[in-house]
C-alpha positions in Angstrom: 0.0 0.1 0.0 1.3 3.5 -0.9 1.8 5.9 1.8 2.3 9.6 1.7 5.6 11.0 2.7 4.4 12.1 6.2 3.1 8.8 7.6 6.3 7.1 6.2 8.6 9.4 8.0 6.6 8.9 11.2 6.5 5.2 11.0 10.2 4.9 10.0 11.2 7.4 12.9 9.1 5.3 15.4 10.7 1.9 14.1 14.2 3.5 14.7 13.1 4.3 18.3 13.5 8.1 17.7 11.5 11.1 19.0 10.5 13.9 16.7 13.1 15.9 18.6 15.9 13.4 18.1 15.1 13.2 14.3 15.0 16.9 14.2 18.4 17.2 15.9 20.0 14.8 13.4 18.6 16.6 10.5 19.3 20.1 11.9 15.7 21.3 11.9 13.2 22.0 14.8 10.9 19.2 16.2 8.0 21.4 14.8 9.4 21.0 11.4 9.4 17.2 11.8 5.9 17.3 13.1 4.7 19.2 10.0 6.5 16.6 7.8 4.7 13.8 9.6 1.4 15.4 9.2 2.0 16.3 5.5 1.6 20.0 6.3 5.1 20.7 4.7 7.9 18.5 3.2 11.6 18.2 3.9 13.9 20.3 1.7 14.7 18.2 -1.2 18.5 18.6 -0.6 18.1 17.0 2.8 16.4 13.8 1.3 19.6 11.8 1.3 20.4 12.5 4.8 16.8 11.9 5.9 16.8 8.5 4.0 20.0 7.6 5.8 18.9 8.5 9.2 15.6 6.5 8.8 17.3 3.5 7.1 15.3 4.0 3.9 16.3 4.6 0.4 15.6 8.0 -1.4 13.4 6.0 -3.7 11.4 4.7 -0.8 10.9 8.1 0.5 9.8 9.6 -3.0 7.6 6.7 -3.9 5.9 6.8 -0.5 6.5 3.2 0.6 8.7 1.2 2.8 10.4 -1.6 0.9 11.1 -3.5 4.2 7.5 -4.1 4.9 5.6 -5.7 2.0 4.9 -9.1 3.2 1.9 -9.0 0.9 3.9 -8.4 -2.2 6.3 -11.2 -1.3 3.4 -13.5 -0.6 2.0 -12.3 -4.0 5.2 -13.2 -5.8 5.4 -16.6 -4.1 1.8 -17.4 -5.1 2.5 -16.2 -8.8 5.7 -18.4 -8.8 3.7 -21.4 -7.4 0.9 -21.0 -10.2 3.5 -20.8 -12.9 5.2 -23.9 -11.5 1.9 -25.8 -11.5 1.4 -24.8 -15.2 4.9 -25.9 -16.1 4.6 -29.1 -14.1 1.3 -30.1 -15.9 2.9 -29.5 -19.3 6.0 -31.4 -18.5 3.9 -34.3 -17.1 1.6 -34.4 -20.0 4.5 -34.3 -22.5 6.5 -37.0 -20.7 3.7 -39.4 -20.0 2.5 -39.0 -23.5 5.8 -39.8 -24.9 5.9 -42.9 -22.8 2.4 -43.9 -23.9 1.3 -43.9 -20.3 -1.4 -41.1 -20.7 -4.4 -41.0 -22.8 -5.8 -37.9 -24.3 -8.8 -38.1 -22.0 -6.3 -38.2 -19.0 -4.2 -35.5 -20.5 -7.0 -32.9 -20.8 -7.6 -32.3 -17.1 -3.9 -31.9 -16.5 -3.5 -29.4 -19.3 -6.7 -27.6 -18.0 -5.2 -27.2 -14.6 -2.0 -25.8 -16.0 -4.0 -23.3 -18.2 -6.2 -22.4 -15.2 -3.1 -21.7 -13.1 -1.7 -19.4 -15.8 -5.1 -17.6 -16.1 -5.2 -17.0 -12.3 -1.5 -15.6 -12.4 -2.3 -13.4 -15.3 -5.5 -12.1 -13.6 -3.8 -11.3 -10.4 -1.5 -8.8 -12.3 -4.4 -6.8 -13.8 
């Protein structure tokens, strides 16, 4: 989920066990400035973003895109699910090809396996749109 810059700064600051005053001191600003950043009432100076990213343990890209790359368990689960779905499709195709080559599989037996493989690919495709 995409966050605006303010809540991302606040969350990262808390995860690092810092108060607004401590972050302000490290950044050379007032704690009121940090408070305004976190409430999206103002933004840090663009020249201070590299330092802010370093202090918070984030990349500049994470700050600018409004997301914390260290969190996304959902996206990792999604990637894993996508990989599993594609593996099922590949396994069904290989199984049908191998068993057919060995004359161990009739067409009637192959169709459900190929259908499962195609359904897995379809689900994987639909998840991306």
